[in-house]
Backbone as a ProteinNet text record, in pm:
[ID]
protein_1_A
[PRIMARY]
MNSPEPRLIRVGHSPDPDDAFMFYALAAEKIDTQGYRFEHEMVDIESLNRRAFEAQLELTALSLHAYAHLSDRYVLCTCGASMGDGYGPMVVAREGWDVESLRDKVIAVPGTLTTAYLALRLCLGSEFEHVAVPFDQILEATRAGQFDGRRVDAGLVIHEGQLTYAEQALQLVVDLGTWWQTQTGLPLPLGANALRRDLGSQVIADVDRLLHASIRYGLEHRPDALEYAMRFGRGLDRNRADRFVGMYVNDWTLDFGPRGRQAVAELLARGHAAGVIPHRVEPQFCG
[TERTIARY]
1341.9	1234.1	1183.9	1177	1135	985.1	950.7	809.2	747.5	618.5	553.7	545.2	547.9	533.7	395.8	387.9	256.1	165.9	38	-59.9	-82.2	-62.7	-76.9	-223.7	-266	-399.1	-381.5	-418	-410.3	-537.2	-516	-625.6	-638.2	-759.2	-784.1	-882.4	-846.4	-943.3	-918.1	-1012.9	-1008.2	-902.1	-843.9	-746.8	-817.6	-897.1	-967.8	-955.3	-982.2	-948.6	-1020	-1146.9	-1217.4	-1164.6	-1138.1	-1081.6	-940.5	-860.9	-725.7	-729.3	-823.1	-838.8	-870	-961.2	-998.6	-879.3	-794.2	-684.8	-552.9	-555.4	-431.8	-355	-421.6	-351.8	-289.4	-355.5	-299.1	-185.7	-205	-102.9	24	6.7	120.9	169.9	111.6	151.7	142.8	30.1	6.6	-56.7	-104.7	-167.7	-104.6	-118.1	-68.8	-158.7	-100.6	-181.4	-190.8	-135.9	-165.3	-146	-28	3.4	-41.3	-88.5	-128.5	-40.8	-18	54.9	-35.2	-56.2	-147.8	-69	-106.4	-44.8	-152.8	-131.7	-236.3	-221.8	-334.4	-342.4	-450.1	-418.7	-517.2	-562.4	-688	-743.7	-883.5	-923.4	-1056.8	-1163.1	-1275.9	-1376.9	-1434.1	-1451.9	-1507.1	-1408.7	-1279.5	-1180.2	-1182.2	-1197	-1207.9	-1333	-1443.1	-1566.3	-1543.3	-1478.2	-1454.3	-1358.1	-1253.5	-1154.7	-1213.9	-1314.1	-1372.6	-1439.9	-1478.3	-1536.5	-1434.1	-1307	-1201	-1146.1	-1207.2	-1169.3	-1019.4	-961.9	-817.1	-769.3	-851.3	-807.5	-882.7	-809.1	-874.2	-971.6	-931.2	-1013.4	-1023.8	-1144.9	-1159.6	-1276.4	-1258.4	-1371.8	-1459.9	-1590.4	-1686.1	-1800.2	-1850	-1979.1	-2085	-2186.7	-2290.7	-2368.8	-2373.5	-2431.2	-2350.7	-2218.8	-2134	-2149.1	-2159.2	-2173.4	-2292.5	-2398	-2517.5	-2485.4	-2380.7	-2339	-2229.6	-2182.7	-2064.2	-2086.3	-2211	-2237.5	-2201.7	-2180.4	-2136	-1986.5	-1911.8	-1767	-1719.8	-1795	-1753.8	-1863.8	-1820.2	-1910.9	-1877.9	-1979.5	-1959.7	-1898	-1801.4	-1748.4	-1855.3	-1848.4	-1944	-1911.6	-1788.1	-1742.4	-1688.2	-1652.3	-1594.7	-1695.4	-1819.3	-1922.5	-1901	-1938.6	-1953.5	-2103.4	-2160.7	-2304.7	-2330.3	-2420.1	-2460.4	-2586.8	-2573.1	-2686.7	-2751.2	-2833.6	-2895.8	-2815.6	-2709.4	-2625.6	-2563.7	-2507.7	-2446.6	-2399.6	-2385.9	-2345.2	-2439.8	-2384.4	-2461.4	-2455.7	-2563.6	-2561.2	-2545.7	-2444.3	-2417.8	-2415.8	-2439.2	-2445.1	-2408.6	-2385.4	-2354.9	-2479.1	-2595.8	-2723.2	-2799.5	-2892.5	-2973.2	-3095.8	-3076.9	-3187.6	-3255.8	-3375.3	-3438.4	-3415.1	-3456.8	-3429.7	-3493.3	-3616.4	-3685.4	-3606.1	-3531.2	-3454.3	-3341.9	-3304.1	-3191.7	-3226.4	-3353.8	-3393.5	-3342.5	-3327.1	-3280.4	-3139.4	-3064.1	-2928.4	-2826.2	-2704.5	-2592.7	-2517.8	-2509	-2453.4	-2323.7	-2219.1	-2092	-2106.4	-2072.3	-2085.9	-1951.1	-1925.2	-1796.3	-1790.9	-1889	-1893	-2032.4	-2070.7	-2207.2	-2226.7	-2118.9	-2133.1	-2128.5	-2112.2	-2110.9	-2252.8	-2259.8	-2390.5	-2448.5	-2360.9	-2408.5	-2490.5	-2441.6	-2515.8	-2648.9	-2646.9	-2771.5	-2870.6	-2824	-2914.2	-2974.1	-2895.2	-2948.8	-3050.3	-3026.2	-3126.4	-3257	-3247.2	-3368.1	-3437	-3358.4	-3414.6	-3488.2	-3429.2	-3490.9	-3598.4	-3592.6	-3694.5	-3677.6	-3562.6	-3541.3	-3392.8	-3358	-3222.1	-3199.3	-3074.2	-3041.9	-2912	-2892.8	-2771.1	-2654.2	-2546.6	-2433.4	-2302.6	-2197.3	-2062.1	-1977.3	-1901	-1816.3	-1691.5	-1665.3	-1553.8	-1485.2	-1352.5	-1286.1	-1337.9	-1360.9	-1430.3	-1363.7	-1229.2	-1159.8	-1153.3	-1218.8	-1226.1	-1368.2	-1464.2	-1604.4	-1634.8	-1582.5	-1609.9	-1557	-1436.3	-1377	-1453.6	-1492.7	-1569.7	-1703.7	-1766.8	-1895.9	-1878.5	-1776.4	-1751	-1719.9	-1641.7	-1603.5	-1714.7	-1810	-1921.1	-1889.6	-1774.1	-1739.8	-1632.4	-1625.7	-1517.8	-1485.2	-1360.6	-1314.6	-1402.4	-1441	-1520.3	-1669.2	-1714.4	-1857.7	-1915.5	-2038.2	-2106.2	-2130.9	-2115.1	-2146.8	-2230.2	-2352	-2440.8	-2436.6	-2415.9	-2417.3	-2322.1	-2285.6	-2192	-2243.1	-2221.6	-2255.7	-2128.5	-2128.4	-2006.6	-2001.2	-1885.4	-1859.7	-1731.7	-1699.6	-1577.2	-1574.4	-1454.5	-1441.6	-1506	-1540.7	-1612	-1743.7	-1798.5	-1921.4	-1901.7	-1775.4	-1746.5	-1686.4	-1641.2	-1563.4	-1630	-1747.9	-1807.1	-1833	-1866.4	-1897.6	-1776.2	-1656.6	-1535.4	-1519.3	-1593.4	-1593	-1713	-1776.3	-1894.1	-2008.6	-2020.9	-2128.4	-2235.6	-2356	-2470.2	-2526.3	-2577.2	-2635.8	-2773.4	-2793.6	-2925.3	-2997.9	-2929.9	-2991.2	-2881.8	-2905.3	-2822.6	-2895	-2835.8	-2903.9	-2920	-2831.6	-2848.3	-2969.8	-2992.2	-3111.8	-3236.3	-3230.9	-3346.6	-3380.5	-3277.7	-3299.9	-3363	-3315.8	-3369.7	-3516.8	-3555.1	-3696.6	-3782.5	-3724.3	-3798.8	-3811.7	-3707.5	-3700.5	-3686.6	-3643.5	-3612.1	-3482.9	-3402.4	-3279.7	-3157.8	-3039.8	-2916.6	-2893.5	-2818.5	-2786.9	-2655	-2658.1	-2533.9	-2462.2	-2342.6	-2271.6	-2166.5	-2073.9	-1966.4	-1947.8	-1878.4	-1849.5	-1714.1	-1663.8	-1548.1	-1597.6	-1535.7	-1581.6	-1461.6	-1483.1	-1379.5	-1416.6	-1316.6	-1338.5	-1384.5	-1489.3	-1548.5	-1454.1	-1365.8	-1281.4	-1169.5	-1161.1	-1062.1	-1095.8	-1222.1	-1264.1	-1306.5	-1387	-1452	-1353.3	-1243.5	-1150.3	-1075.6	-1023.4	-951.8	-1047.3	-1167.1	-1266.6	-1292.8	-1312	-1337.5	-1216.9	-1097.5	-976.3	-959.7	-972.7	-949.2	-1058.8	-1180.4	-1289.4	-1258.3	-1206.4	-1172.3	-1056.8	-958.2	-844.8	-885.7	-976.1	-1026.7	-1099.9	-1179.6	-1249.3	-1149	-1041.1	-938.8	-870.5	-849.7	-787.2	-877.1	-1005.2	-1099	-1105	-1114.8	-1120.7	-993.3	-879.5	-752.1	-752.6	-797.6	-803.3	-891.8	-1006.6	-1099.2	-1040.6	-963.4	-904.8	-775.4	-716.3	-593.1	-618.2	-724.1	-775.2	-672.3	-595.6	-500.9	-399.7	-344.5	-246	-310.4	-426.2	-495.1	-539.1	-579.5	-621.3	-502.4	-386.8	-266.7	-234.3	-246.5	-224.5	-331	-456.5	-567.4	-560.3	-504.2	-498.4	-410.9	-324.8	-243.8	-331.2	-454.8	-542.4	-665.1	-661.7	-774.7	-746.2	-780.5	-753.5	-828.5	-752.2	-813.5	-876.3	-852.6	-912.1	-808.4	-844.5	-760.8	-793.7	-723	-740.1	-883.2	-945.5	-1081.1	-1179.8	-1167.3	-1261.2	-1229.5	-1102.2	-1068.4	-1127.6	-1119.4	-1176.4	-1327.3	-1389.8	-1535.5	-1572.1	-1498.2	-1528.7	-1510.1	-1399.8	-1377.8	-1491.2	-1533.8	-1643.1	-1774	-1793.1	-1914.8	-1921.2	-1803.1	-1802.6	-1723.2	-1661.6	-1599.8	-1655.6	-1746.8	-1820.7	-1876.1	-1980.6	-2035.8	-2084.6	-2138.7	-2181.2	-2062.6	-1944.5	-1826	-1776.2	-1793.6	-1753.6	-1843.2	-1969.8	-2063.1	-2187.4	-2227.1	-2350	-2468.8	-2475.8	-2588.9	-2716.6	-2824.5	-2949.8	-3003.8	-2997.5	-3053.4	-2967.8	-2837.2	-2750	-2771.3	-2789.5	-2814.8	-2950.1	-3047.3	-3177.9	-3164.5	-3081.1	-3061.4	-2999.8	-2902.7	-2841	-2945.6	-3023.5	-3126.1	-3228	-3266.6	-3364	-3308.3	-3182.5	-3119.5	-3116.7	-3073.7	-3063.8	-3202	-3300.5	-3436.8	-3493.8	-3472.8	-3523.9	-3449.5	-3319.4	-3243.6	-3294	-3330.5	-3385.5	-3523.8	-3608.1	-3743.9	-3740.9	-3637.5	-3627.2	-3561.7	-3514.9	-3454.6	-3307.4	-3245.9	-3103.6	-3018.2	-3062.7	-2994.9	-3073.3	-3009.5	-3084.5	-3147.9	-3086.6	-3137.2	-3161.4	-3259.5	-3283.7	-3167.5	-3105.9	-2989.9	-3018.5	-3000.2	-3006.7	-2863.4	-2828.9	-2689.6	-2646.5	-2522.9	-2467.4	-2342.8	-2335.5	-2225.3	-2141.4	-2016	-1927.2	-1992.5	-1981.3	-2028.5	-2176.5
-4599.1	-4498.6	-4477.2	-4349	-4319.2	-4342.6	-4390.8	-4407.1	-4270	-4254.4	-4125.1	-4095.8	-3967.1	-3926.4	-3966.9	-4015.1	-4048.4	-3924.7	-3944.3	-3835.1	-3799.7	-3672.3	-3628.6	-3608.5	-3670	-3649	-3596	-3469.9	-3411.7	-3448	-3501.1	-3555.1	-3474.4	-3437.4	-3373.2	-3454.6	-3483	-3548.9	-3505.7	-3535	-3488.8	-3563.6	-3497.7	-3564.8	-3640	-3737.6	-3818.3	-3965.9	-4056.6	-4197.4	-4262.7	-4230	-4300.6	-4263	-4133.6	-4094.6	-4150.9	-4145.3	-4200.2	-4349	-4420.8	-4564	-4587.6	-4508.4	-4523.6	-4507.6	-4410.5	-4374.3	-4442.4	-4530.2	-4594.7	-4659.1	-4739.8	-4814.5	-4721.9	-4609.5	-4513.3	-4433.8	-4391.9	-4311.3	-4391.8	-4519.2	-4605.5	-4685.3	-4656.3	-4721.2	-4873.6	-4920.4	-5064	-5125.9	-5042.1	-5094.9	-5029.5	-5095.2	-5043.3	-4927.5	-4809.6	-4692.6	-4670.9	-4761.6	-4771.3	-4638.8	-4579.4	-4458.8	-4329.5	-4336.3	-4215.9	-4199.3	-4074.2	-4043.1	-3958.8	-4003.7	-3936.3	-3854.3	-3729.1	-3637.2	-3597.3	-3631.9	-3619.6	-3492.5	-3428.2	-3317.2	-3351.3	-3333	-3355.5	-3220.9	-3189.6	-3058.6	-3079.8	-2995.7	-3011.9	-2997	-3060.8	-3074.6	-2940.5	-2845.7	-2716.9	-2643.6	-2654.2	-2593	-2658.6	-2791	-2860.2	-2815.5	-2801.8	-2753.2	-2617.8	-2527.4	-2392.1	-2394.3	-2475.5	-2481.5	-2539.1	-2623.6	-2686.7	-2584.9	-2469.8	-2366.8	-2314.2	-2331.9	-2294.6	-2416.5	-2532.4	-2656.7	-2682.4	-2662.9	-2675.5	-2820.3	-2915.1	-3053.9	-3141.6	-3237.3	-3329.6	-3423.7	-3473.1	-3564.6	-3506.5	-3485.7	-3423.4	-3482.7	-3491.5	-3518.9	-3394.9	-3416.5	-3307	-3343.5	-3245.9	-3263	-3266.4	-3348.8	-3353.4	-3222.7	-3150.3	-3015.9	-2927.2	-2930.9	-2849.9	-2895.3	-3026.6	-3078.7	-3014.6	-2985.5	-2925.5	-2792.9	-2724.8	-2597.9	-2616.6	-2740.4	-2765.4	-2871.4	-2908.8	-3021.3	-2989.6	-2862.5	-2827.6	-2849.8	-2860.8	-2876.1	-3015.6	-3084.7	-3215.3	-3318.6	-3443	-3556.7	-3649.9	-3711	-3796.2	-3929.4	-3974.4	-4109.7	-4210.1	-4328.4	-4433.2	-4491.3	-4465.3	-4520.2	-4405.7	-4438.2	-4337.4	-4261.2	-4311.2	-4242.2	-4257.6	-4154	-4163.6	-4154	-4266.2	-4273.6	-4304	-4229.4	-4257.4	-4341.7	-4470.3	-4561.6	-4575.4	-4477.2	-4474.6	-4396.1	-4332.8	-4249.2	-4141.9	-4039.3	-3933.6	-3819.9	-3700.8	-3585	-3562.9	-3511.1	-3495.6	-3351.3	-3308.5	-3183.8	-3220.2	-3163	-3190	-3058.1	-3066.1	-2945.2	-2978	-2873.7	-2893.5	-2932.6	-2893.7	-2920.3	-3028.7	-3092.8	-3198.1	-3143.2	-3062.7	-3000.8	-3099	-3059.3	-3130.5	-3050.6	-3106.6	-3043.4	-2905.1	-2891.3	-2762.8	-2651.8	-2687.1	-2587.2	-2525.9	-2592.8	-2545	-2421.9	-2396.4	-2290.9	-2152.8	-2128.7	-1997	-2002.4	-2107.7	-2124.5	-2088.2	-2058.1	-2036.8	-2169.1	-2219.6	-2353	-2341.1	-2401.3	-2408.9	-2511.9	-2473	-2562.5	-2574.3	-2688.1	-2707.6	-2647	-2563.4	-2498	-2502.7	-2400.4	-2391.8	-2467.8	-2522.6	-2608.1	-2756.5	-2788	-2928.4	-2985.8	-3115.8	-3182.1	-3180.6	-3181.1	-3172.2	-3045.2	-2933.6	-2807.1	-2816.3	-2870.9	-2886.4	-2972.9	-3085.1	-3175.4	-3106.8	-3024.7	-2955.4	-2849.8	-2781.2	-2687.3	-2760.2	-2878.1	-2954.9	-3001.3	-3043.8	-3093.1	-2982.9	-2864.2	-2753.6	-2683	-2699.7	-2638.6	-2489	-2437	-2293.2	-2263.1	-2137.4	-2093.5	-2088.5	-2088.2	-2078.9	-1999.9	-1941	-1864.1	-1960.6	-1932.9	-2024.9	-1948.5	-2016.8	-1965.3	-2075.8	-2042.1	-2141.5	-2166.2	-2293.6	-2335.8	-2453.5	-2457.9	-2576.9	-2703.7	-2807.2	-2925.6	-2985.4	-2977.1	-3040.3	-2951.3	-2835.9	-2747.8	-2730.5	-2796.9	-2776.1	-2829.9	-2945.3	-2999.6	-2906.3	-2858.8	-2769.6	-2637.3	-2583.1	-2458.5	-2475.9	-2590.4	-2616.8	-2632.6	-2702	-2719.1	-2584.3	-2499.6	-2370.2	-2267	-2289.8	-2195.7	-2074.7	-2077.9	-1964.4	-2004.7	-1927.7	-1944.1	-1807.7	-1767.5	-1641.4	-1524.5	-1530	-1422.3	-1431.5	-1532.2	-1548.4	-1660.2	-1641.3	-1740.9	-1868.6	-1981.9	-2111.9	-2190.2	-2225.3	-2302.3	-2451.9	-2485.6	-2626.4	-2642.2	-2766.6	-2792.6	-2898.8	-2876.7	-2974.2	-3053.6	-3179.7	-3259.1	-3356.9	-3359.2	-3456.6	-3532.7	-3630.4	-3710.2	-3778.4	-3796.6	-3880.9	-3819.7	-3691.8	-3630.7	-3699.9	-3772.5	-3848.2	-3958.6	-4001	-4105.6	-4051.5	-3926	-3876.5	-3761.5	-3717	-3597	-3612.3	-3733.4	-3752.8	-3726.7	-3742.3	-3716.6	-3568.7	-3482.9	-3339.8	-3301.9	-3403	-3382	-3316.4	-3353.9	-3301.3	-3407.1	-3360.6	-3449.8	-3441.7	-3553.8	-3560.4	-3494.3	-3404.9	-3344.1	-3416.5	-3435.7	-3508.3	-3568.5	-3691.7	-3757.1	-3737.7	-3661.9	-3626.1	-3744.4	-3843.6	-3963.9	-4043.8	-4050.8	-4117.1	-4040.8	-3907.7	-3824.3	-3843.1	-3839.4	-3852.5	-3987.4	-4092.4	-4225.1	-4234.5	-4172.4	-4175	-4096.8	-3993.7	-3912	-3977.7	-4050.7	-4097	-4247.9	-4316.4	-4458.4	-4485.1	-4381.1	-4392.1	-4359	-4405.2	-4358.8	-4212	-4143.5	-4003.1	-3994.1	-3949.2	-3937.5	-3808.8	-3822.9	-3707.9	-3654.1	-3740.6	-3698	-3792.9	-3744.7	-3825.9	-3782.4	-3858.7	-3815.4	-3776.2	-3674.2	-3623.3	-3593.2	-3609.9	-3587	-3469.6	-3392.6	-3276	-3319.8	-3258.7	-3299.7	-3280.8	-3180.5	-3153	-3254.9	-3355.8	-3462.1	-3550.6	-3554.3	-3639.8	-3777.3	-3844.6	-3968.4	-4080.3	-4090.7	-4200.8	-4184.4	-4064.9	-4041.2	-4055.7	-4004.4	-4016.3	-4163.5	-4244.3	-4387.2	-4455.8	-4420.6	-4482.6	-4450.2	-4323.8	-4282	-4335.2	-4338.3	-4396.9	-4544.4	-4615.2	-4756.8	-4772.8	-4683.5	-4691.8	-4657.7	-4562.7	-4532.9	-4654.1	-4719.2	-4840.4	-4947.2	-4962.7	-5062.3	-5028.3	-4898.3	-4856.4	-4887.8	-4861	-4889.6	-5040.3	-5118.1	-5263.5	-5317	-5262.7	-5308	-5280.9	-5163.7	-5132.5	-5228.6	-5258.9	-5350.7	-5492	-5531.2	-5665.4	-5674.4	-5559.2	-5553.5	-5459.4	-5489.4	-5397.7	-5360.7	-5455.2	-5414.8	-5311.1	-5329.4	-5234.3	-5099.2	-5103.7	-4979.4	-4905.7	-4980.7	-4918.7	-4854.9	-4922.1	-4866	-4730.1	-4721.4	-4594.8	-4492.1	-4533.8	-4442.4	-4384.9	-4462.1	-4416.8	-4294	-4265.2	-4143.4	-4018.4	-4034.5	-3918.7	-3924.5	-4011.9	-4026.7	-3958.7	-3832.4	-3754.9	-3813.5	-3865.5	-3914.7	-4051.7	-4123	-4255.8	-4363.8	-4460.9	-4579.6	-4673.7	-4785.5	-4872.9	-4924.5	-4961.6	-5015.7	-4912.3	-4790.5	-4688.3	-4642.6	-4641.2	-4609.5	-4713.9	-4840.2	-4948.1	-4932.5	-4895.7	-4874.7	-4758.1	-4648.1	-4530.6	-4559.8	-4625.2	-4661	-4750.3	-4845.8	-4933.4	-4860.4	-4748	-4668.8	-4606.6	-4566.9	-4487.1	-4546.1	-4662.4	-4733.8	-4875.1	-4903.1	-5029.1	-5054.1	-5133.7	-5164.3	-5038.8	-4941.9	-4816.4	-4747	-4761.6	-4691.7	-4754.2	-4884.8	-4951.6	-4912.1	-4887.6	-4846.5	-4786.6	-4668.4	-4607.6	-4702.7	-4773.7	-4862	-4781.5	-4848	-4776.7	-4701.1	-4763.6	-4698.4	-4579.1	-4592.5	-4480.3	-4363.3	-4393.1	-4287.5	-4221.4	-4303.2	-4247.5	-4152.7	-4189.2	-4105.7	-3971.4	-3973.1	-3848.4	-3759.9	-3817.7	-3740.5	-3682.7	-3761.8	-3715.7	-3600.8	-3611.7	-3504.8	-3374.6	-3382.5	-3261.5	-3203.2	-3289.1	-3240.5	-3170.6	-3229.5	-3167.6	-3038.2	-3037.6	-2915.3	-2802.2	-2834.2	-2732.9	-2688.8	-2783.6	-2749.3	-2660.1	-2678	-2598.1	-2462.6	-2439.3	-2311.7	-2300.2	-2410.7	-2407.7	-2421.2	-2504.9	-2524.1	-2445.3	-2351.9	-2259.7	-2322.8	-2430.4	-2490.5	-2640.2	-2694.5	-2837.2	-2907.9	-3003.1	-3072.4	-3221.7	-3280.8	-3425.3	-3478.3	-3560.3	-3605.7	-3687.3	-3665.9	-3740.7	-3813.7	-3941.8	-4029.2	-4068.5	-4100.3	-4145.4	-4260.2	-4255.8	-4365.9	-4365.7
-1605.8	-1610.1	-1467.9	-1424.7	-1288.9	-1270.6	-1151.3	-1118.9	-1095.5	-1128.1	-1105	-954.8	-923.3	-783.1	-732.7	-606.5	-551.8	-546.1	-568.2	-560.3	-412.8	-379.5	-240.7	-205.8	-95.7	-40.4	101.5	121.8	255.8	331.7	451.6	532.2	660.7	696.4	824.2	905.9	1030.4	1119.2	1262.1	1348.2	1486.4	1566.6	1666.6	1753.6	1865.4	1827.8	1926.4	1888.9	1982.7	1959.3	1841.7	1818.2	1711	1573.6	1550.2	1421.6	1404.7	1512.2	1504.7	1472	1530.9	1505.7	1358.1	1301.8	1160.9	1067.8	1099.5	1008.8	1044.9	1143.8	1188.5	1073.6	993.6	888.2	784.4	755.5	661.1	725.7	850	917.4	943.8	976.4	1008.8	888.5	771.8	646.1	656.4	704.4	719.7	594.8	504.3	383.1	260.6	147.3	20.7	-22.8	-35.6	-71.8	-222.8	-300.9	-444.1	-518.8	-500.2	-576.2	-512.1	-389.6	-317.2	-193.3	-156.6	-33.8	55.2	178	269.5	371.1	381.5	477.7	577.9	705.6	806.6	888.9	914.3	1009.4	1111.5	1238.9	1343.9	1397.8	1373.7	1404.5	1462.2	1557.3	1615.1	1506.5	1528.2	1422.8	1378.3	1469.6	1426	1336	1364.2	1275.9	1138.1	1134.7	1006.1	930.8	1003.2	939.6	873.9	944.7	893.6	774.7	786.7	679	550.7	564.6	446.4	354.4	406.3	320.5	220.8	252	157.9	84.7	107.8	38.9	46.7	165.8	181	173.6	217.8	228.7	129	71.8	-22.9	48.1	164.9	244.7	384.5	432.1	563.5	639.6	770	856.7	858.2	857.6	862	955.2	1028.7	1093.3	983.5	1000.6	897.4	892	1000.8	995.9	901.2	912.1	823	678.4	656.7	520.5	449.7	525.3	464	395.8	440.3	380.8	276.5	258.8	176.8	69.1	46.4	-43.9	-188.9	-220.7	-355.5	-373.8	-261.9	-268.9	-232.1	-149.6	-98	-119.2	-139	-147.4	-31.7	27.6	144.4	105.1	182.9	165.8	208.8	151.6	189.7	326.5	374.2	501.3	587.2	711.5	799.5	881.2	889.1	965.7	1115.9	1190.2	1335	1364.2	1406	1429.8	1576.7	1637	1774	1774.1	1795.6	1787.8	1925.9	1960.5	2092.3	2194	2150.2	2235.9	2147.6	2210.7	2132	2219.3	2160.6	2239.4	2357.1	2464.6	2587.9	2636.8	2698.2	2774.3	2920.9	2984.1	3125.4	3200.9	3331.3	3413.7	3557.7	3633.2	3775.7	3853.7	3801.5	3868	3793.1	3863.1	3800.6	3731.6	3628.1	3557	3461.4	3415.6	3304.7	3176.7	3064.4	2935	2927.1	2977.3	2969.5	3036.9	3139.3	3213.8	3129.9	3021.7	2941.5	2858.3	2839.6	2746.2	2786.9	2916.3	2959.8	3018.3	2982.2	3032.3	2923.7	2966.8	2873.9	2861.2	2738.2	2715.1	2636.9	2688.8	2616.3	2505.1	2382.8	2267.6	2196.6	2131.5	2062.9	1923.5	1889.7	1758.2	1700.6	1628.1	1575.9	1445.8	1389.4	1271.6	1306.9	1435.1	1476	1469.4	1449.4	1451.5	1592.8	1692.7	1830.9	1850.3	1798.4	1809.2	1735.7	1614.4	1538	1614.7	1669.2	1741.9	1864.3	1933.5	2050.3	2008.2	1898.3	1846.4	1817.2	1756.2	1725.4	1853.1	1949.3	2076	2151.1	2157.9	2231.4	2149.6	2018.1	1933	1915.6	1952.9	1942.1	1955.7	1931.1	1957.1	2107.9	2147.7	2289	2303	2420	2442	2457.8	2386.5	2389.9	2384.6	2422.9	2410.1	2349.5	2245.6	2179.3	2263.4	2291.1	2375.6	2305.8	2300.7	2244.7	2311.9	2231	2281.8	2405.3	2411.9	2523.2	2647.9	2642.9	2759.3	2811.7	2748.9	2786.4	2925.6	2961.6	3094.9	3203.4	3185.3	3284.7	3292.2	3176	3175	3245.1	3224	3288.4	3438.8	3478.8	3621.9	3687.6	3616.8	3672.1	3664.1	3572.6	3558.1	3472.7	3404.9	3319.7	3219.9	3110.3	3013	2955.8	2969.9	2914	2959.6	3086.2	3143.4	3119.3	3044.4	3017.5	3102	3144	3225.3	3145.3	3210.9	3151.8	3251.6	3212.4	3299.9	3271	3143.9	3102.3	2985.5	2955.6	2847.3	2752.8	2625.1	2520.9	2490.7	2528.9	2534.2	2416.8	2349.1	2243.3	2277.3	2192.6	2208.4	2345.9	2401.1	2520	2644.2	2639.6	2751.6	2783	2683.7	2706.9	2810.9	2829.8	2927.8	3056.5	3056.2	3170.8	3245.8	3202.8	3263.7	3413.4	3458.7	3600.4	3689	3633.4	3710.7	3744.6	3675	3704.1	3791.6	3852	3937.4	3859.7	3732.1	3648.2	3628.4	3599.8	3585.5	3444.3	3397.3	3263.7	3262.7	3168	3147.3	3034.1	2919.7	2808	2721.1	2679.3	2578.2	2445.5	2354.7	2230.5	2135.9	2146.6	2065.4	2108.5	2239.1	2291.9	2251.9	2267.1	2229.2	2081.5	1996.4	1852.1	1818.7	1882.7	1854.4	1894.6	2005.6	2045.1	1946.3	1882.8	1787.6	1651	1609.7	1470.4	1455.5	1559.9	1547.7	1474.3	1452.7	1373.4	1458.4	1417.2	1481.3	1447.4	1533.1	1509.2	1433.2	1306.2	1228.6	1267.4	1321.9	1376.1	1280.5	1241.2	1153.9	1038.5	938.2	820.1	767.1	672.8	596.1	457.5	402.8	274.1	184.5	54.9	-46	-134.7	-169.5	-253.7	-392.4	-440.4	-567.1	-685.9	-677.1	-793.4	-812.3	-724.5	-743	-862.3	-897.9	-1007.7	-958.9	-1039.6	-996.5	-965.9	-1042.6	-1020.4	-888.5	-861.1	-735.8	-617.5	-630.5	-523.6	-492.5	-596.1	-574.6	-511.2	-556.2	-501.5	-353	-318.5	-179.8	-88.5	-135.7	-56.7	-26.8	-126	-107.8	-9.2	-15.6	77.2	220	236.4	370.4	427.1	345.2	388.4	431	353.5	386.8	518.7	545.7	670.6	789.9	777	886	910.9	803.9	819.8	884.1	843.5	901.4	1052.3	1092.9	1234.9	1311.6	1255.8	1322.7	1330.5	1229.3	1227.3	1307	1339.2	1419.5	1538	1609.7	1711.7	1818.3	1876	1981.6	1934.7	1814.8	1764.1	1732.2	1668.8	1634.9	1761.2	1861.7	1987.7	2058.6	2054.1	2115.5	2052.7	1920.8	1851.6	1890.2	1893.6	1922.1	2062.6	2156.5	2295.3	2313.5	2218.3	2227.2	2226.6	2177.9	2158.8	2250.7	2350.2	2441.4	2573.8	2583.8	2704.3	2823.2	2921.1	3043.7	3032.3	2922.3	2905.1	2932.2	3015.8	3027.7	2911.6	2904.4	2787.9	2774.8	2886.6	2880.2	2827.9	2878.7	2833.2	2690.9	2654.2	2515.6	2420.9	2460.4	2380.5	2368.7	2479.9	2478	2386.7	2397.9	2317.1	2168.6	2133.5	1993.7	1943.9	2026.9	1987	1963.9	2034.6	2016	1877.4	1824.6	1702.2	1586.4	1605.1	1492.4	1493.6	1402.6	1402.8	1262.1	1252.9	1120	1048.2	1124.2	1061	993.9	1053.3	1002.7	873.2	858.8	734.6	617.8	646.4	540.8	605.8	559.3	611.3	598.5	485.6	461.1	440.3	398.3	370.7	492.3	610.4	728.6	771.5	758.1	790.5	696.2	568.9	471.2	497.2	536.5	572.5	691.7	787.4	906.3	868.2	776.2	731.7	664.1	574.5	504.1	602.4	702.1	801.5	884.4	925.2	1003.2	923.7	798.2	717.4	687.6	665.8	640.6	763.6	880.5	1003.1	1035.3	1007.3	1027.9	941	816.5	726.5	773.5	810.1	855.6	978.8	1062.7	1184.8	1159.3	1036.9	1002.8	1038.5	1080.8	1115.5	989.6	897.2	768.4	663.4	593	506.7	383.8	329.4	206	228.6	159.6	163.7	92.8	160.7	105.8	100.4	-17.3	-31.2	-27	70.4	82.2	-38.9	-81.9	-194.2	-146.8	-180.5	-137.8	-258.4	-233.1	-340.3	-417.7	-546.7	-628.4	-652
[MASK]
+++++++++++++++++++++++++++++++++++++++++++++++++++++++++++++++++++++++++++++++++++++++++++++++++++++++++++++++++++++++++++++++++++++++++++++++++++++++++++++++++++++++++++++++++++++++++++++++++++++++++++++++++++++++++++++++++++++++++++++++++++++++++++++++++++++++++++++++++++++++++++++++

C-alpha cells in the first residue's frame, strides 16, 4: 500500500540571515517533517506582505503592521518572532540630524506595510514624505541622495544594514527600537510568521510545532545554521552575522511569551490610535 503524498506547505521568508537561520533545519531537512513537505521561497518582506493579501502561501513571514490588515486570513505562529529588545530599525542620514529634522525630509523606506514604517510614523507623530526603495538598496540610495530620480535625504534601515550603515559614511538619527522601549518599556515586535487560517486547526498546530523545532535545532546547532545563514548576509563577516542572528533569533523567537504578546497588542493599538491602522486589531496566535 502506497504511503500518502506529503502535505505541501509553501513557505515565504526574507532573504536575510535571521530568517534563514530559523528555517535552516526545515530547508536542509534536518528534522522529521512528519508528513509535510516544505517548499521555500525567499522574497523581500514587503513583497511577502503584499502577496499575503492574496493568501498565496500557507506559511509566511509578515510584518506585524501588515498582519493588522490580514488578521482575517492569517493567524500568528507562537514562535518565529523578530523582536527588537532595545534596538530595531534605524533612520540614518548623511548629516547628523536630530529626530525633529526628519519631519521635512524625504525618507527612503522598505515598504509602507513594514513595521519599520509604522514605528517611524508613530515616532514622528505624523505622515512624512517617503520613497519606497528595496531594503537592500536603501543605504546606497541614502548615500547617493537619490533613488530613481527622486531625492532621498535619509533612509529607514532594516536587516543587516543596521550593522553596516557606517561603512557608507552615514550617521544614526534614531534607533526606533530604543525609542519604542523608552515609550513603552517593551520590545519592538517587528516580524512574525503566520499561517493561513483555512488550513484548519490540526495543520496549523502541526506546522507551528515544526517551525518551533526548526528554530530550536538552529539554536542547538548554531555553527551549522550560521554557516547556512551567512549565504544571505550581504556584507557581513562571520562575527557580525553571528551578532545579527543573535539580535533576532533568541528566546523571543522560540515563543512570544506574555510580554511579547503584550508588545504586539500595544503596537497594533498605538498604530490604530495614530490612524495608521484603520481598524482595532486584537492579535490572535495559534492555539
